[in-house]
C-alpha positions in Angstrom: 6.0 -33.3 5.6 9.2 -35.2 6.0 12.3 -33.4 4.9 14.7 -36.1 3.6 17.7 -36.5 5.8 15.9 -35.4 9.0 16.1 -37.7 12.0 13.3 -40.1 12.5 11.0 -42.0 10.1 7.4 -41.1 9.7 5.3 -44.2 10.6 1.6 -44.6 9.8 -1.0 -47.3 9.5 -1.0 -49.2 6.3 -3.4 -51.3 4.1 -2.7 -55.0 3.7 -1.4 -55.6 0.2 -2.8 -58.1 -2.3 -1.1 -61.5 -1.9 -0.7 -61.9 -5.7 2.5 -59.9 -5.8 5.5 -59.9 -3.6 7.7 -57.1 -5.1 7.5 -53.4 -4.7 7.0 -50.9 -7.5 8.1 -47.3 -8.0 5.9 -44.9 -10.1 7.3 -41.5 -11.2 5.5 -38.6 -12.7 6.9 -35.4 -14.2 6.2 -32.7 -16.8 7.9 -29.3 -17.5 11.6 -29.6 -16.7 11.3 -33.4 -16.4 13.9 -34.6 -18.8 16.8 -33.2 -16.8 15.2 -34.3 -13.6 14.8 -37.9 -14.9 18.4 -37.9 -16.2 19.6 -36.9 -12.7 17.4 -39.4 -11.0 18.1 -42.4 -13.2 21.9 -41.8 -13.3 21.9 -42.0 -9.5 20.3 -45.4 -9.3 22.6 -48.3 -8.5 23.0 -51.1 -11.0 21.6 -53.6 -8.5 18.3 -51.7 -8.0 15.8 -54.5 -8.8 12.4 -52.7 -8.2 10.5 -52.1 -11.4 10.0 -48.4 -12.1 7.2 -46.9 -14.3 7.5 -43.3 -15.5 5.0 -40.9 -17.0 6.2 -37.7 -18.5 3.8 -35.3 -20.3 4.8 -35.9 -23.9 1.3 -35.9 -25.5 1.0 -37.5 -28.9 4.5 -36.5 -30.0 6.9 -39.2 -30.9 8.9 -40.1 -27.8 12.7 -40.2 -27.8 12.9 -40.7 -24.0 14.4 -44.2 -24.1 17.3 -43.0 -26.3 17.7 -39.9 -24.2 17.6 -41.6 -20.8 19.3 -45.0 -21.4 22.8 -43.6 -21.6 22.4 -42.0 -18.2 20.9 -45.1 -16.5 22.6 -48.3 -15.4 19.3 -50.2 -15.7 17.3 -51.2 -18.8 15.1 -48.3 -20.1 12.2 -49.2 -22.4 9.0 -47.8 -23.9 6.3 -49.7 -22.2 4.3 -52.1 -24.3 0.9 -53.5 -23.5 0.3 -56.6 -21.3 3.8 -57.7 -20.3 4.8 -58.8 -16.8 6.8 -56.3 -14.7 10.4 -57.3 -14.7 13.0 -56.3 -12.1 15.7 -53.8 -12.9 13.6 -52.3 -15.7 12.5 -48.7 -16.3 9.2 -48.5 -18.2 8.3 -45.3 -19.9 4.8 -44.3 -20.9 4.7 -44.1 -24.7 3.2 -41.2 -26.6 -0.6 -40.8 -26.5 -1.2 -43.7 -24.1 -1.9 -43.9 -20.4 0.4 -46.4 -18.6 -1.1 -48.5 -15.9 -0.5 -51.7 -14.0 -3.1 -54.4 -13.9 -2.6 -57.9 -12.3 1.1 -57.4 -12.3 1.4 -56.5 -15.9 1.8 -53.2 -17.9 -1.3 -51.9 -19.6 -1.5 -49.2 -22.2 -4.8 -47.3 -22.7 -6.2 -44.8 -25.2 -8.8 -43.8 -22.6 -9.8 -40.1 -22.6 -7.3 -37.6 -21.3 -6.9 -36.8 -17.7 -5.8 -33.2 -16.8 -5.7 -32.6 -20.6 -2.8 -35.1 -20.9 -2.3 -38.6 -22.3 -0.2 -40.1 -20.9 -1.2 -38.6 -17.5 0.3 -39.3 -14.1 -2.8 -39.8 -11.9 -4.0 -43.0 -13.8 -0.6 -44.6 -13.2 -0.4 -43.7 -9.5 -4.0 -44.9 -8.9 -3.3 -48.2 -10.6 -0.2 -48.9 -8.5 -2.1 -47.8 -5.4 -4.9 -50.3 -6.2 -2.4 -53.1 -7.2 0.4 -52.7 -4.7 -1.0 -50.9 -1.7 1.6 -50.3 0.9 4.3 -51.7 -1.4 4.0 -48.8 -3.8 6.2 -45.7 -4.0 5.0 -42.7 -5.9 7.5 -40.0 -6.9 6.4 -36.5 -8.1 9.0 -34.4 -10.0 9.0 -31.0 -11.5 5.9 -29.9 -13.5 3.2 -27.4 -14.0 -0.3 -27.6 -12.5 -1.2 -30.6 -10.3 -1.3 -33.8 -12.3 -0.1 -36.5 -9.8 -1.5 -34.9 -6.7 -4.7 -37.0 -6.6 -2.8 -40.1 -7.5 -0.2 -39.5 -4.8 -3.0 -39.1 -2.3 -4.4 -42.5 -3.5 -1.0 -44.1 -3.0 -0.8 -42.6 0.5 -4.3 -43.7 1.4 -3.5 -47.3 0.4 -0.4 -47.3 2.7 2.2 -46.5 0.1 5.0 -44.0 0.3 5.1 -40.6 -1.5 8.3 -38.8 -2.4 8.3 -35.2 -3.8 11.1 -33.3 -5.5 11.8 -30.2 -3.4 9.5 -27.5 -5.0 12.1 -24.8 -4.6 14.6 -26.8 -6.6 12.2 -27.7 -9.4 12.1 -26.0 -12.8 8.3 -25.9 -12.4 7.2 -26.0 -8.8 3.4 -26.2 -9.0 3.2 -30.0 -9.5 5.5 -31.0 -6.6 3.9 -28.3 -4.4 0.4 -29.7 -5.2 1.5 -33.2 -4.4 2.9 -32.0 -1.1 -0.3 -30.2 -0.3 -2.2 -33.4 -1.0 0.2 -35.5 1.1 1.8 -33.3 3.7 3.7 -36.2 5.2 5.5 -37.0 1.9 9.3 -37.2 1.9 10.9 -34.1 0.2 14.2 -34.4 -1.4 16.4 -32.4 -3.8 17.5 -34.0 -7.1 20.8 -35.1 -5.6 19.0 -37.1 -2.9 16.0 -38.4 -4.7 17.5 -41.7 -5.7 18.6 -42.5 -2.2 15.2 -41.5 -0.9 13.6 -44.1 -3.3 16.1 -46.7 -2.3 15.4 -46.2 1.4 11.7 -46.2 0.8 11.7 -49.6 -1.0 13.9 -51.1 1.7 12.0 -49.9 4.7 9.8 -52.6 6.2 6.1 -52.3 6.1 5.2 -51.2 9.6 2.2 -50.1 11.6 -1.2 -51.4 12.6 -3.1 -52.5 9.6 -6.3 -50.5 8.9 -8.9 -51.0 6.2 -9.3 -48.4 3.5 -12.1 -48.5 1.0 -10.3 -48.8 -2.3 -13.5 -49.0 -4.3 -13.3 -45.5 -5.7 -9.6 -45.9 -6.6 -10.4 -49.2 -8.4 -13.3 -47.6 -10.3 -11.2 -44.8 -11.6 -8.4 -47.2 -12.5 -10.9 -49.3 -14.4 -12.1 -46.2 -16.3 -8.6 -45.3 -17.2 -7.9 -48.9 -18.4 -11.0 -49.5 -20.4 -12.0 -45.9 -21.4 -15.6 -46.6 -20.2 -17.3 -44.5 -17.6 -21.0 -45.0 -16.7 -23.2 -42.5 -15.0 -23.8 -45.1 -12.3 -20.1 -45.4 -11.6 -19.7 -41.6 -11.5 -22.7 -41.4 -9.1 -20.7 -43.7 -6.8 -17.6 -41.6 -7.1 -19.2 -38.1 -6.6 -22.0 -35.7 -7.3 -23.2 -34.2 -10.5 -22.4 -30.5 -10.9 -23.7 -27.7 -13.1 -20.3 -27.6 -15.0 -19.7 -29.1 -18.4 -16.7 -30.9 -19.8 -14.4 -28.5 -21.7 -13.3 -31.4 -23.9 -16.6 -32.9 -24.9 -19.4 -30.8 -23.4 -20.7 -33.6 -21.2 -22.0 -33.3 -17.6 -19.3 -33.2 -15.0 -19.3 -35.0 -11.6 -17.4 -33.5 -8.7 -15.3 -36.2 -7.1 -15.0 -35.6 -3.3 -15.4 -32.5 -1.2 -11.8 -32.3 0.1 -8.5 -31.4 -1.5 -7.5 -32.2 -4.1 -10.8 -31.5 -5.7 -11.3 -33.4 -9.0 -13.9 -33.7 -11.7 -15.0 -36.3 -14.2 -17.4 -36.5 -17.2 -19.3 -39.5 -18.3 -17.2 -39.8 -21.4 -14.2 -40.4 -19.2 -12.3 -37.1 -19.2 -10.9 -36.2 -15.8 -9.6 -32.9 -14.4 -8.0 -31.7 -11.3 -9.2 -28.4 -9.9 -6.1 -26.6 -11.2 -6.3 -28.0 -14.7 -10.0 -27.3 -15.0 -9.6 -23.8 -13.7 -6.7 -23.2 -16.2 -8.7 -24.3 -19.2 -11.8 -22.3 -18.1 -9.6 -19.2 -17.8 -8.1 -19.8 -21.2 -11.6 -20.4 -22.7 -12.9 -17.2 -21.0 -10.1 -15.1 -22.6 -10.9 -16.7 -26.0 -14.5 -15.9 -25.6 -13.8 -12.3 -24.6 -11.5 -11.7 -27.7 -14.2 -13.4 -29.8 -16.7 -10.9 -28.5 -14.3 -8.0 -29.4 -14.1 -9.4 -32.9 -17.8 -9.8 -33.2 -18.5 -6.2 -32.0 -15.9 -4.9 -34.5 -17.7 -6.7 -37.3 -21.1 -5.4 -36.2 -19.7 -1.8 -36.1 -18.3 -2.3 -39.6 -21.7 -3.6 -40.9 -23.4 -0.6 -39.3 -20.9 1.8 -41.0 -21.5 0.0 -44.3 -25.2 0.4 -44.0 -24.7 4.1 -43.2 -22.7 4.6 -46.4 -25.4 2.7 -48.4 -28.1 4.9 -46.9 -26.2 8.0 -47.7 -25.8 6.9 -51.3 -29.5 6.4 -51.6 -30.1 9.9 -50.2 -31.5 8.6 -46.9 -29.9 11.1 -44.6 -32.0 10.0 -41.5 -31.1 6.3 -42.1 -27.4 7.2 -42.5 -27.3 9.2 -39.3 -29.0 6.3 -37.4 -26.5 3.8 -38.7 -23.6 6.0 -37.9 -24.8 6.4 -34.3 -25.1 2.7 -34.0 -21.6 2.1 -35.4 -20.2 4.7 -33.0 -21.9 3.0 -30.0 -20.5 -0.4 -31.1 -16.9 1.0 -31.5 -17.0 2.5 -28.0 -18.3 -0.8 -26.6 -15.5 -2.7 -28.5 -12.9 -0.3 -27.1 -14.1 -0.7 -23.6 -14.2 -4.5 -23.8 -10.7 -4.6 -25.4 -9.3 -2.4 -22.6 -11.0 -4.6 -20.0 -9.3 -7.7 -21.4 -5.9 -6.1 -21.7 -5.9 -5.0 -18.0 -7.6 -8.1 -16.7 -5.6 -11.1 -18.1 -7.1 -14.5 -17.3 -3.8 -16.4 -17.3 -2.2 -17.3 -14.0 0.8 -15.2 -12.9 3.1 -18.2 -13.4 2.0 -18.4 -17.0 0.8 -22.1 -16.6 -1.6 -23.4 -19.0 -3.5 -26.7 -19.6 -1.6 -29.7 -20.9 1.9 -28.4 -20.0 
């Protein structure tokens, strides 16, 4: 980890970048608490900052007012990204609602591909696309947010020679997303909000140094293509990872585990993708739902047994009534035990995070 402002510059080997593009690019991802963080970051950029910046904030399918909210604070042009336009200098591109934002052949691309980490737009697709396109000329920035969207994408940028900057987790409204990115890229630059803009400026002006090494970008390119086209074949997923016994919580399809090292990730053949944290969060939420559904079902069974006991008593069937009352009492005790178990064993994380935040 590099604390911003410390003496010395972290140097590492890098990947030669495609010769098609000469400029650098900055990609930013944020979630909970992101509006204030973006305002602070964009207001600190100088008017002569020429590097295109692409931003994903978890806004889901809701109408986005981000351009109107961020433009007054920013000296650069702030726009909702549209599909298939060339990247322009001194422009901030915002992912619109319900679309992934990517870069392909130097142009913006919007995609309605399946959600990643239960979000669309999601951060990982953007980061992977700039890693594949710009290699060592890419800068990925992870701001405040819950869970760990952006961690795998930041790792991809790092693997391709790019730079990663993380908002100081202790200064973030929601620390889990920057903390996860830092766990995935321990050498990332860490900066508080008041120093993030300068950290980005320094990163894009630092020369590309180090002895070039070759990194197999095939997996990054496959996942970027899936996010761009929305098409994922079992053959591609077999190339990315191994089939697991898990099923997709979104569509019920088979899930592939991508890689064996952190950050662990999962994909289904429909195209949904999950980090370990996001999949775990939704599984916990689903488990709690299932337990409460069981409580309800047991209550209904107990009421049915009590109803049968009353009907048997009306018919004069004392033995049948006693049998049904015993059954109803057993079910009520089971329901009470299960209810108490759920109440004292909440499945939610202590920080209250949940999928899609």
